[in-house]
C-alpha positions in Angstrom: 95.0 124.8 -53.8 98.7 125.2 -54.7 99.8 124.4 -58.2 101.4 120.9 -58.4 103.8 119.9 -61.2 106.5 117.4 -61.9 109.4 117.7 -64.4 111.5 114.8 -65.4 115.1 114.4 -66.6 117.1 111.2 -67.3 118.4 110.9 -63.7 116.2 113.3 -61.7 112.7 114.5 -61.2 111.6 117.9 -59.9 108.2 118.2 -58.3 106.4 121.0 -56.5 107.5 121.1 -52.9 105.0 119.7 -50.4 104.8 120.3 -46.7 106.1 116.7 -46.2 109.4 117.9 -47.7 110.1 120.4 -44.9 111.9 117.7 -42.8 114.4 117.1 -45.7 114.7 120.8 -46.4 115.6 121.3 -42.7 118.0 118.3 -42.6 120.0 119.4 -45.7 120.2 123.1 -44.8 121.1 122.5 -41.2 123.5 119.6 -41.9 125.2 121.7 -44.7 125.2 125.3 -43.6 127.4 126.1 -46.6 124.3 125.8 -48.8 123.3 129.2 -47.5 126.7 130.7 -47.8 125.9 132.3 -51.2 122.2 132.7 -50.6 120.4 135.7 -49.2 119.2 133.7 -46.2 120.9 132.1 -43.3 120.5 128.4 -42.3 117.2 127.8 -40.5 117.4 127.5 -36.7 114.7 124.8 -36.5 112.1 122.7 -38.4 109.3 125.2 -37.5 111.2 128.0 -39.3 111.4 125.9 -42.5 107.7 124.9 -42.3 106.7 128.6 -41.8 108.7 129.7 -44.8 107.1 126.9 -46.8 103.6 128.0 -45.8 104.5 131.6 -46.6 105.8 130.6 -50.1 102.5 128.8 -50.9 100.8 132.2 -50.8 102.9 133.4 -53.8 102.7 132.5 -57.6 106.4 131.3 -57.4 107.1 127.7 -58.4 109.1 125.9 -55.8 110.5 122.6 -57.0 112.3 119.9 -54.9 115.0 118.1 -56.8 115.1 114.3 -56.3 117.4 111.5 -57.6 115.1 109.3 -59.7 116.7 106.0 -58.7 116.6 106.5 -54.9 113.9 109.3 -54.4 116.6 111.1 -52.4 115.8 114.8 -51.9 118.9 116.7 -53.1 118.0 120.4 -53.7 115.6 123.1 -54.6 115.0 125.4 -57.6 112.5 128.3 -57.6 111.0 130.1 -60.5 110.0 133.6 -59.2 108.1 136.7 -60.3 105.1 135.2 -62.0 103.1 138.1 -60.6 105.1 140.4 -62.9 104.3 138.5 -66.0 102.2 140.1 -68.7 101.4 139.3 -72.2 103.5 142.3 -73.1 106.9 140.9 -74.4 108.8 143.5 -72.3 107.5 142.0 -69.1 107.5 138.3 -69.9 110.4 137.1 -67.7 111.1 135.1 -64.5 113.9 134.8 -62.1 115.6 131.6 -61.0 117.2 130.7 -57.7 118.6 127.2 -56.8 120.8 125.1 -54.6 121.9 121.5 -54.5 123.2 119.4 -51.6 127.0 119.4 -51.4 126.8 115.5 -51.4 125.4 115.7 -55.0 127.5 118.4 -56.5 130.1 117.6 -59.2 127.9 114.9 -60.8 126.3 117.0 -63.6 123.0 117.3 -61.8 123.1 121.1 -61.7 123.3 121.3 -65.5 120.5 118.7 -65.8 118.2 120.6 -63.4 118.9 124.0 -64.8 118.4 122.8 -68.4 115.1 121.2 -67.7 113.8 124.2 -65.7 114.8 126.5 -68.6 113.0 124.2 -71.1 109.9 124.2 -68.9 109.9 128.0 -68.7 110.7 128.7 -72.3 108.8 125.8 -74.1 105.9 125.1 -71.7 105.3 128.5 -70.2 106.4 130.6 -73.2 108.7 132.8 -71.1 110.7 135.2 -73.1 113.6 135.8 -70.7 115.0 134.1 -67.6 117.2 136.0 -65.1 119.4 134.6 -62.4 121.7 136.3 -59.9 124.7 135.0 -57.9 126.9 136.4 -55.2 130.0 137.6 -56.9 132.0 135.0 -54.9 129.9 132.1 -56.1 132.0 130.9 -58.9 130.3 127.4 -59.1 126.9 128.9 -59.8 128.3 131.3 -62.3 130.0 128.5 -64.2 126.8 126.5 -64.2 124.7 129.4 -65.6 127.2 130.0 -68.4 127.4 126.3 -69.2 123.6 126.3 -69.5 123.6 129.1 -72.0 123.1 132.2 -69.8 125.0 135.3 -70.5 126.5 137.6 -67.8 124.8 141.0 -68.2 126.3 143.0 -65.3 127.1 143.5 -61.7 124.8 145.1 -59.1 127.2 146.6 -56.7 126.5 146.1 -53.0 123.1 144.6 -53.8 122.7 141.8 -51.3 122.7 142.6 -47.6 123.4 139.6 -45.4 124.4 139.7 -41.8 125.2 143.4 -41.9 127.5 143.1 -45.0 126.8 144.2 -48.5 127.7 141.8 -51.4 127.8 142.4 -55.1 125.5 140.4 -57.3 126.4 139.2 -60.8 123.3 139.1 -63.1 122.7 136.6 -65.9 120.0 136.2 -68.5 118.9 133.6 -71.0 116.7 134.6 -73.9 114.2 132.1 -75.3 115.7 132.3 -78.8 119.2 131.6 -77.5 118.0 128.6 -75.6 116.0 127.2 -78.5 118.9 127.8 -81.0 121.3 125.9 -78.7 118.9 123.1 -77.7 119.8 119.6 -78.7 117.1 117.2 -79.7 115.8 115.2 -76.7 117.0 111.6 -76.4 115.1 108.8 -74.7 
């Protein structure tokens, strides 16, 4: 049985994606193909492709969260915590990798910061993760700005790292250490 969780913020909730979310995943990624512009994948061709990817993802230890507006229950994005299979008690290996996207309709409202901050809290405080990594296409300035705002540090460039549609793209890499997140964390407010 897949692991099911829910994370809550003031305006949003994040919950483990369910098969019933595949329709909304397809609707957003097909309506807004620009979502995939700075991702390693192309927009899905049909609902069945989204459903098959969902079923394949359930076989991994990765945590796939849907992002929902609390007030309306509107599905607005996705964030994934990857590489749990690499985790060990050894501090050198205790890290995960994040990937995320939000609907263009909901960008510019501060939701990205809210989502990323909560997922980092979940990883560092609840799961005791030592380090969180993230990568962006070099051209994806919005995600880079969001990562920096959330406390990540840019640690380098992997040249010609992503291959998409026959073209190589550079990847900027970011990290967030648990001690940096905890030192900069503000007290929760209700």
